[in-house]
Every structure is written in C-alpha cells, then in structure tokens.
KOLVOMI-542620 format. One record per residue: residue in one letter; x, y, z of N, C-alpha, C in turn. Coordinates in steps of 0.001 Angstrom, whole numbers, plus 524288, in hexadecimal, padded with zeros to 5 digits. Layout:
AXYZXYZXYZ
...
***
This chain:
MF1FD8A23417357AF2362A1EC073590F2906A20B6735A7
PF2C6BA1E75738EFF31E6A20277390BF349EA1EEE733E6
EF38F8A21A073306F3BE2A20B772E34F3E34A1B3572E23
EF3E5BA18E67295DF40A0A13BF7288DF4457A1404723EC
RF47C2A102F7238FF4B19A0FDE71EF2F47B1A0F5D71A15
LF493EA12197160DF4616A127271154F4522A0D1A70EDB
QF492BA09C770EBBF486EA04A270C54F447CA015070F54
KF4425A021671470F405A9FF3671792F3AD1A010971651
IF3A2FA062071585F3509A08377141EF3355A061A70ED3
LF36E5A062C70B0DF3594A044E705D0F33EE9FE92705F7
AF36AA9FB7770910F354E9F5ED70980F2FFB9F54070C21
RF2F0A9F83E7103DF2A149F7C47131BF256E9F97670FCD
YF26539FD2970C48F22249FF10708E6F219A9FBD2703EE
GF24AB9F7B17037CF240A9F4336FF0CF267C9F6186F9FF
VF2A249F9BA6FA57F2CBB9FBA06F59FF30859F78E6F38A
AF33739F52E6F70EF37569F1416F59DF39509EEB66FA92
SF3C2F9EA6F6F9FFF3EBF9E8226FE8DF42B89EC1370098
RF446E9EB4970575F48109EF15707BBF4D1C9EF6F70497
RF4EFF9EAF7702C7F53D39EAFA6FFAFF53189EDEB6FA91
KF4EAE9ECFF6F7F2F4D939EFBA6F30CF4C9F9F5886F40F
AF4A2E9F6CC6F882F49469FC496F9E2F4E809FF266FA83
EF52499FC806FCD3F57789FEDD6FD60F59D49FFFD6F80A
QF590C9FC706F46BF5B159FD2E6EF21F5878A01DE6EC82
LF5357A02636ED3BF5086A06D96EAF6F5293A0BFF6ED20
IF53C5A0C066F22AF55E1A10C86F49AF5B39A12116F25A
LF5E9CA0E2B6F20EF63E2A0F106F008F63CFA10DA6EA5D
EF5FCFA0F386E766F5F5DA10BF6E1EBF5CC6A16196E13F
GF5B74A18A86E5A8F592BA1DE06E561F538EA1DF46E37D
KF50AAA19B66E45CF4B4BA19566E284F4742A1A976E6BC
VF4922A1C4C6EB4BF45A0A1D8D6EFA8F468CA232F6F156
SF4246A25F46F23DF42BFA2B5C6F420F3F48A2C206F8E8
VF40ECA2FA56FC53F3DECA3113700F6F3D3BA36FF700E7
NF385DA38B3700BAF3714A3E4970091F39F5A41136FC24
GF3A46A3E7A6F7A9F3C9BA40C86F30CF4274A402E6F297
KF4500A3E096F692F4AACA3D696F682F4C10A37BB6F559
TF4F46A36D66F165F50F8A31906F00CF548DA2F736F44C
IF5378A2AA66F5F2F5675A28336FA25F59E7A23E36F7E2
TF5EE4A23E06F96DF627FA1FCC6F79FF6588A1D4B6FC19
EF6469A1ED1700FDF6720A1CAD70583F6386A190070877
LF6587A1448709B0F623EA104570C14F60B4A118E711B4
GF6391A14CD7144FF624AA160C719C2F5DFAA1A1471A5B
TF5C10A1C3471613F582CA205C71640F531AA1E78718C0
KF50E8A21C971C28F4BFCA208171EBCF47A5A242171CDE
AF42D6A225F71D81F3E51A257D71BF3F39A8A240071F57
DF35AEA273771F26F30C7A2638721E8F2C9DA251A71DD2
AF2AE1A204571D89F272EA1EB47196FF21FEA2199719D6
DF20A0A236A71E84F1B97A261B71F35F1BBEA2BCD71D83
HF2055A2E2671D74F20A6A33C471C61F2403A3529717A7
DF27DDA32087166AF2B46A333D711FEF28EAA314470CE4
QF29FDA3418708ADF283DA327170377F2C90A2F2E70100
IF2B8BA2A2970098F2F6DA26806FE93F2DC8A24BB6F929
RF3154A25396F56CF3050A23906F010F3458A1F886EE55
VF327CA1BB16EB65F35D9A179E6E944F352FA179E6E35D
VF3974A188C6E08AF395FA191E6DAD8F352CA1D176D94F
GF34D6A214D6DC4FF3147A258E6DB20F2BB4A24D06DCF3
KF2A5DA20336DEF9F24FEA1F296E0A1F248AA1F936E689
HF2055A22346E837F1F6EA22E26EDD2F1E52A1DA56F062
MF20E5A1C966F4BDF2042A17A26F76BF1B21A17816FA70
QF181EA13656F98EF1323A12B16FC33F136DA0DF26FFC1
PF10EAA0E367045BF10F1A09A3707CDF0DCCA053270572
PF0F58A006570668F0C6D9FBFB70449F07109FB8C706D1
RF03379F9AB703E7EFDEF9F8FD70602EFD7C9F40B70945
GF00F39F0697087FF00F29EB8870B6BF058A9E83F709B0
LF06F59E47370CD2F0B709E12D70B8EF09E29DCF7707A4
IF0D3B9DC33703B5F0C319D8886FF71F10D09D4C86FEFA
YF0F949CFC96FE2FF13989CBC86FD8AF12049C8646F8E7
IF15689C8406F4EAF142C9C59A6F008F18549C1786EED2
AF16929BCEF6ECFBF1A159B8F26EAD9F19639B8EF6E4F4
LF1DA39B9A16E218F1D999B9D96DC62F211B9B5916DA31
HF1F5A9B3186D5F7F22D79AFA96D302F254D9B30B6CECC
KF29FC9B50F6CFFEF2CB49B8566CC32F2E3E9B5046C77B
PF2CC79B6A66C2D0F2E6B9B3BE6BE23F33F89B53E6BC89
KF362F9B2406B8F4F3B489B39A6B6C4F3AD39B89E6B392
NF3F409BB1C6B2ADF3F8D9BFCF6AF6BF3C059C4256B17C
CF3C609C4ED6B694F395B9C8F06B944F3CD89CB1A6BD91
VF3CDD9D03B6BE40F40729D2C96C1D9F3DE89D37F6C733
TF40D79D2276CB4DF3EED9D2E16D0A5F404A9D85C6D27B
TF3D2C9DC176D0DAF3E159E1886D24CF390C9E4966D197
LF38EF9E94D6D3C9F34499EC926D34EF33DC9EEEE6CDE1
YF38529F01C6CB84F385F9F2366C635F3D9A9F0C46C3BC
DF3DC09F0996BE99F42729EEF26BBE0F43E09F2F06B7B2
PF488B9F5366B7FBF4A139F92C6B41CF4A759F7006AE9B
EF4AF79F1C86AE0BF4B359EF5F6A8DFF45C99EDEA6A6D7
HF41C79EF3B6A9E4F3C4F9EE596A853F3B059E89B6A774
RF3DA19E52C6AA7DF3C269DFA96AA68F377C9DED76AE10
EF34D69DA776AD6CF306F9D94E6B0D8F32649D8AE6B66E
TF2F9C9DAF86BA26F30F59DA7D6BFA6F2CA99D7766C27B
VF2DF19D5B66C736F2A009D2EF6CA4AF255B9D6736CB7F
MF263C9DB936CBA3F21F49DF216CCC2F1E029DF486C845
DF1FD09DE3D6C386F1C389DE056BF12F185D9D9876BFB5
LF19EE9D5766C27BF168A9D0F16C34AF128E9D1DF6C79B
LF136C9D6036CAABF102E9D6F36CF50F0CDA9DBE16CED5
KF0BAB9DD656CA07F08959E21E6C923F03349E2046CBB2
PF00BB9DD686CC4BEFBA79DD666CF04EFBFC9DF4D6D4AC
IF00A39DF196D6FBF014E9E0F56DC57F02849E6C76DC30
KEFF0D9E9E96DE37EFF9B9EF956DDCAF03259F1DB6E1FE
DF03CB9EF166E651F07369F1086EA77F0CE89F0536E8F7
RF10339F3A46EB0DF15CA9F3516E9F0F18269EEC66ECF5
IF1AB09EB356EA45F1D809E6E86ECAEF22DA9E67F6EA1E
FF26449E3576EC57F2B849E2CD6EA3CF2D719DD3F6EB17
PF313B9DB846E7FFF33439D62D6E88AF36839D5816ED80
VF36209D0E96EFC9F39589CF786F443F3DEE9CC3B6F225
GF42859CE8E6F1F4F46E89CBE96EF76F46429CC166E98E
RF48BA9C8536E6E1F488C9C8736E134F496F9C3076DEE8
LF47ED9C2846DA07F49669BE1A6D6BAF4B969C07C6D1C3
DF4FD59BE426CFBBF52379C0AB6CB2AF4EC29C0126C650
YF501E9C2E56C253F4CE79C36A6BD93F4B899BE276BB2D
HF4F339BA896BB16F4E649B58E6B871F4C379B1506BC10
SF4B719B28E6C108F496B9AEB66C4BCF43959AF796C589
EF41149AB616C786F3B7A9ABB86C8A8F3A739A9836CE0C
GF35829A9EC6CFB4F340A9A7746D495F31A99AB296D884
LF31969A96B6DD65F2ED29AC206E192F31729B1496E303
LF2E4C9B5606E30DF30189BA8F6E49BF2BE39BCF66E809
LF2D7A9BF3A6EC6AF29D69C1EE6EFDEF29F39C7BD6EEB9
LF25629CA346EF21F24F59CFE26EEA2F217B9D1D46F30F
TF229E9D6836F4F6F1FC59D8856F971F20429DE706F9B0
NF1D669E0CF6FD50F1E4E9E6496FEAFF1FD59E6B970467
DF21409E254706BEF22E19E20270C2EF28DB9E20270C64
GF2B159E67E70D82F30BE9E70470D6EF337B9E3B771184
DF31269E33F71634F338D9E01371A49F339F9DA4F718B8
FF2F6C9D88A71646F2F149D3297146DF334A9D2257104E
AF33BB9D5A670C79F37919D5007084AF3D169D4F970A73
NF3E279D87770E28F435B9D8CD7106AF44B99D3CE7136B
AF40CC9D19271620F41B89CCCD71925F42A99C82571593
IF3FCE9C7D171142F40719C37B70D96F45E99C38370B37
TF47D19C821709CEF4CCB9C89070705F51819C90B70A9D
SF509E9C9E370FA9F54F49CA9671350F58049C58A713FA
AF5D1E9C5E47138DF60759C14271409F60009BEC371967
KF5EFB9C1D471D6BF5EDA9BFA9722BDF5A4C9BBED7238A
NF56259BC6972051F519F9B8F6720E7F52359B3D071DF2
SF55F79B38371A6CF57339AE9F7179EF525A9AC0371552
VF4F0F9AF19712B0F4A6B9ACDE7102CF4C2E9A99A70B80
SF4AB79A4B670B5EF4C8B9A13D70733F49819A22170229
KF4C2F9A15D6FDD0F49C89A18E6F8A2F4B5299C946F5C3
VF478399A236F340F4873995416F07AF47C4996216EAA4
YF4B6C994186E797F4B70994C36E1EDF4BFF98F7B6DF3D
EF49E798F296DA8AF4AE098AC26D718F4E1798CCA6D27B
AF527D98A466D180F561798C196CD70F5708987CF6C972
KF5622989096C476F576F9857B6C032F5CE1986E96BE51
VF606C9830F6BE72F65F5984166BD8EF67E5980D86B8EC
NF6BDA982CC6B647F6DC79801B6B194F71D597BE36B2BC
GF7177979856B750F750A9754F6B8ADF7497973FA6BE6E
YF77889700A6C013F775396E1F6C56CF7BE2970196C8AF
LF7AD2971006CDACF7EF9971CD6D181F80F996C7B6D33A
TF85FF96C156D42BF8814967536D676F869F967376DC40
AF8754962C26DEBDF8624962546E454F896B966356E776
EF8E52966D06E5F6F91C196A7C6E8B0F8FF1970196E7DA
QF8E56971556E310F8C6F976986E1EFF875A977BA6E4D5
EF83F9973DA6E547F7F239748B6E838F804C9761C6EDDB
EF842A973826F035F8583974BA6F597F87E397A316F600
QF8B1A97BAD6F238F8D3D980FC6F221F88E0984FE6F186
FF8510983C86EE30F809A987426ED4BF7DB9988236F278
RF7CD4983E56F55EF79F9984526FA51F7CF6987816FE5E
RF821F986F06FE5EF8550989C27023AF85BF98F8A700EA
GF8520990EA6FBE7F8598996556FA3FF8A0D9971E6F678
VF896599ACA6F2EBF8D6699BF06EF07F8E889A1D06EF1E
PF931E9A36A6ED31F94679A9046ED1DF90B09AC026E985
LF8ED09B0636EB73F8B5A9B3BB6E857F8C949B9676E9A1
HF8EEA9BC256E5E0F90569C1B06E697F938C9C27A6EB90
GF97599BEFA6EC68F9AE89BFAB6F0C7F99029BD9C6F5F8
RF944D9BB5E6F61EF92309B94A6FB08F8F729B41E6F9F0
RF90A39B03A6FD1CF8E689AB076FC44F88919AB076FD6A
TF85AB9A82A6FA49F80079A7B76FB2EF7F049A46C70012
AF7A7A9A55270278F78F69A2467070EF77BA99CAB7056F
RF77799993670944F763A993C77081DF71029936470549
AF70A998F97701BFF6BEF98ED76FEA1F6A709891A6FEA4
NF6573988266FDDFF63A2982CD6FD0BF633A981DD6F72F
LF64A397D2F6F581F64A397BE36EFEFF63529762A6EF32
HF5FBC9750C6EB95F5F0796F9E6EA09F5D0796F566E47A
LF5E1B96AEE6E1FFF5CA296A106DC90F56D5968C96DC4A
LF53F396BE46D948F4E5096B1D6D8BEF4CF99675A6D457
KF4F7F968216CFDEF4E14965236CB30F52E59645A6C7D0
RF53C495F746C665F582B95E3D6C2FEF56C095F386BD49
GF5AB495F966BA07F59E0960616B480F5E9E963056B21E
RF5E469641C6AD1FF6294966CA6AA8DF638A96C176AD0F
NF5F5496E896AEB8F5F9D973856B18CF5CCE972C56B6C4
PF5F9C9712F6BAC2F5D1E96FD76BFBBF5AEF974976C29D
WF5723973846C613F54EA977856C97BF56EC976A06CF09
YF58BB97AD26D183F5A4E97AAF6D6F9F56A897E256DA32
EF55CA97C956DF09F5316980026E2C1F571F982536E669
VF56EF9877A6E70CF5AB798A426EA4CF57C798D856EE50
EF597098D286F329F5732990656F755F5B82993CB6F99D
IF5A9C998E66F9A3F5E6E99C936FBB8F5BC29A03F6FF99
IF5EE99A2E9702C0F5CC99A6B970673F5EAA9AC3470520
EF615A9ACB6700A6F632D9B1CD6FEE4F60099B3796FA18
GF60EA9B8376F865F5E579BA076F3B3F61F19BD566F065
RF66D29BBA66EFEDF6AAD9BEB16ECFBF69909BE3B6E722
QF6A999C2606E459F69169C2BE6DEDBF6B729BE496DB9B
NF67ED9BBA46D8BDF697D9B7506D54DF6C6E9B3046D839
QF6B4D9B25C6DD35F6E5F9AEE66E07EF6E899A94C6DE7A
IF6A069A6FD6DD66F69EA9A17B6DBD8F6C889A0B76D68F
RF6B939A4416D2F4F6E259A3E06CDD4F740F9A4086CE69
IF75FC9A7806D1BDF7BA19A8076D26FF7DDD9A3496D550
MF7ADC9A1166D8F4F7CB899C826DBC9F7D86997E36D812
FF79DA997016D48CF7A98992D16D0B7F7EF99942F6CCE5
QF7F51999206CB79F836099ADB6C7D3F88D0999E16CA1E
HF892D99A246CF4CF8E299991A6D1E9F9041993A96D08B
FF8CB3990056CF4CF8E3398AB66CDE3F8DD9989B76C803
GF8D8F98DF26C502F8D9198D7E6BF59F885998C046BCFF
LF841F98CBC6BFE8F7EED98B546BE06F7B929902A6BD55
MF77F598FEC6B9A4F7482994476B88CF6EDD992E36BA11
VF6C549966E6BCC6F66D4995BD6BE22F63809977A6B980
EF6080993DA6B760F5D3F995076B2CFF57E09970D6B45B
KF55D2995236B8B4F50D2996FA6BABBF5138997446C0A6
LF4EAC99B396C2EBF4ED099BCF6C892F497699D936CA78
RF475A99AA26CE2EF421799BC16D02BF423399BA26D624
RF404599FDE6D8A5F3FE299FCD6DE5DF3AA299D756DFE1
TF3AD4999856E32EF3613996AD6E48BF3439997946EA23
RF3787999F76ED5DF35E699AC46F2CEF38E399F456F541
IF36319A2446F88EF388E9A64B6FBE3F36C79A51F7016F
GF3A739A3CE704ECF38E39A22870A21F357899D51709BD
FF30D599D9270C0EF2D229993770BC0F29A399980706F4
LF297099E1370450F25AB99F0F70025F277D99CB76FB01
KF2440999586F8BCF2590996BC6F3DBF22F4999616EF2E
LF2578998FC6EAAFF233C99B046E5D6F1E44998166E473
GF1E46992FF6E543F19A098FD86E446F17FB98FE76DE94
TF12EA9906E6DDAEF10CA990246D85FF10299957F6D5D0
LF1234999826D842F11C799EC36D608F149799EF26D0C4
RF11D19A07E6CCB2F13FB9A0746C770F17389A5626C667
PF1ADD9A5336C29EF1DFB9A9D56C161F1A8D9AE9B6C041
AF1C0C9B3066C288F19649B8156C20EF147C9B86F6C566
AF12FA9B4366C812F0E699B45B6CB85F10199B5F16D105
FF0C6C9B81C6D409F0D9A9B9A76D963F08CD9B8D96DCD0
RF09B49B8D56E1DEF05799B84B6E5A7F06F99BB016EAB1
PF032E9BCB76EDC8F047E9BEDA6F2E6F05DB9BA7C6F6AE
LF09679BB7A6FA3CF0A7C9B7BF6FE58F05BD9B759701E5
TF04C39B2BB703EDF006D9B2127078EF01D49B49070CCC
VEFDE39B56870FF9EFEC59B7987152BF02719B41671846
EF01AD9AEF8717E1F04FD9AB4E71ACAF0A9C9AB72718CA
EF0B5F9AC07713ADF10A89AC587118BF13769B1357137E
VF10B59B59F713A7F130E9BA6D715A3F14659B9D171B68
RF10C99B79571E5DF11BF9B6C0723F1F167A9B34A724D1
RF16FF9AF317219FF1B679AB9B7224DF20899AE4B720FD
FF20989B15F71CCEF25589B44C71B83F26CC9B7F671FFF
RF22FA9BAD7721EEF240E9BE9872618F25E09BBD372B0A
RF23A39B73F72C15F254B9B438730A1F2ADE9B23C72FE3
DF2BFC9B00072B41F31359ADE872A3AF355A9B22D72A48
LF33D99B6D67287AF378D9BB2C72833F37B59BE6172D39
KF346D9BCD1730FCF342D9BF697361DF32D99C5387358F
LF2F499C65F731F1F2DC39CBCD73104F29C39CDC8734EC
DF27339CA44737BDF23159CBDF73B51F24BF9CB97740FD
RF29DB9CB2D741E4F2BAD9CB1D74746F2AEC9D081749BB
AF29829D07E74E92F28B59D5737515DF2DEE9D83975224
***
C-alpha cells in the first residue's frame, strides 16, 4: 500500500477520528518504527511500518462498527480521562473492538452519541461542510424574550466568531422552561454559551437527534448498534459511497 498521511491511517484503522488523530500526533503519542512523530504531514505505510499509539501496536479493525449510545450525565466523552472519571468507553466494555466517539457531549450533558471505528464516517459527520444537524432539549432558568429568540436564531458571538443560524422553539413552559435547539455546528459548550449570552443558565441539556437519527427510547448508559438501513442512510446522506 502506498504511503498515506498518518492521521488518515489512524482514522481508517479505528484509532480515533481524523481530528482526534491529529491531536494524538501533536501530543507525541504516536510512533512509527520506534520514532515519535509530532508533525501532521508525516506519512507512513500501514502494511509495512510499525505504528504505535500510546505504546500499543496498531491493529486493523476486524469490521466496521456503528454504535448509538445514550451518554449519561457526569461521564466524559473521551477514550481515557487523566482525572479517572467515568468515560463513555467504560459503558461499552462488552464491545471488544476498538471504537471511538464521533464528536462529543460535555461532562454535564446527556443524550445521543455515535461511536464507530470508521474514520471516514466520523470525519464526515463532524465536518462543517456537511452541516449535519444536531437537536437538543435545554432546560433553562428563565425565558428568552421574542427579540432575544430572534437574535439566538440569527447567531451570537462565540469566541470571536458568530454562531451559524439555529432553529429554536419553546417546548414546555414552567418556572424553568424547556427549549428545543437545532444547530449545524459542534463548538464546545455552544448551546450553554448561547443562552449565557442572554443571561440565562442551562440547567439540563440533552441531545435528542443527530441528522435523521433520534435518541428515541434508549435509556441513559444504554447503547445499540445502528441498523444496516441506518448506516446506509447516513452514508447516502453524507455521500460517502460516491464513486
């Protein structure tokens, strides 16, 4: 096999998404033939070079796996946590093959999370150019005014760059109302910061949909494999099977 960029190999072998693979390289956690690699442009031959990640020899995946998990609150979306908190991988111990999260949900949030060993699939889901929508339900400690709702939909400043347009509507009234928010971005703590921009705090946050896939009745900490039709639909929507 001809040489490929190292991050592409790691993603294809199910080590991590391409973006996360780049981070592993920059952190010096990947070696090729005994040499630690820290440059993203580095290429390797997966068939002939000895590639190690965090000291472990990289093995090709036995087959492609796609998992839907209801991530519970107080759980970290990562492969391992230096603070020894529970991670999503702790919930997936029955799965012996190496898989990794597609995107993330913050520690205090819950809801639908995809995991896979298909690097191209993960990269397509998280790529901004594909604009895959994510739907959340947010319990907030107050109401947005009509004017604020319109500002929220148009986008608010976030780390020096305005957020993309969002859909927003009130789900349930009460002392602490619930809003449904649909976004096409995945910036860290985005929804919490968007409400915070208007002086409101998100008390609970649950992701209920990624693209067409709904969380449904999946209970917290439970997971299931995606059906063949669900995988086909994702690949079709993401144009992964184009010649």
